[in-house]
C-alpha positions, 0 to 999 in steps of 0.5 A: 394525643400522639401526633403523626409526624410528617414524612421526610421529603427524600431526594430523587434517586440518582443512578449510579451507573448511567451506562446501565440506564435503558437506551432510547434508540430511535430505531428501537422505538420506531420498530415497536409500532406497525407504522414504524416497521413499515417506514423502516422497511421503506427506508431499507428498500430505498435505492441509494446513490453510490456515494464516495469515489469510484474504485481505483480513483486516488485521493484528491481526484475525481473520476473525470480528473484522473481519466485524461492523466491515465490516457496520457500515461498509457500513451507514454507507457507504450512508447517507453516499452517500445524503447525497452523492447528494442534495448533489452530484446523483449519479443514476447507480446505478453511480457510487453503488455505486462511492462506497459501496465506496470509503467502505466501504474508507475506514471499515474498518481495513486497509492505509493505501495502500488507504484513502488511495486510496479517500479520494482517489477520493471527493474527486476525484468530489465536490469540485472541485479548488482553484484553483492558487496560481500563477493567483491570484498572476498574477491579483493581479499583473495586477489590481495593474498594472491598478490602477496604470495606472488611478491613473496615468491619473487622476492624470496629467491633473490634475497636467498641468492643475494646472501 
């Protein structure tokens, strides 16, 4: 007369680490069948549209928006370099062309780093670097000491003669 007890109902198993659960990636399951592999091959070989901005077009502009700005900057650059060439005696045609390009880059909106490097190139080529302040300070100090020595040598004989 021993009766068998009913088995206790157990709760469903919880996964302790959900990141270790098997992944259900769409492309993985797609590649398991022949039709899926063929479909994936068709997608891979499909010609794509070139998305995004063309190379060299800055943020906020389209290719059609930036072209007239570049043309205007190119004209201005030629005029500016012509004036620079007369003022700074630049006769080499290659250096004039390089300066035109640098002025054009500086005038067209774009990356700040590129524009700053173009401006630096133009200044290095056309302007002489200013004299450093340490040299000026040293020369002023030397002049000051020399003037003190001159005053001392002028005052010295008079004071001795007057005594």
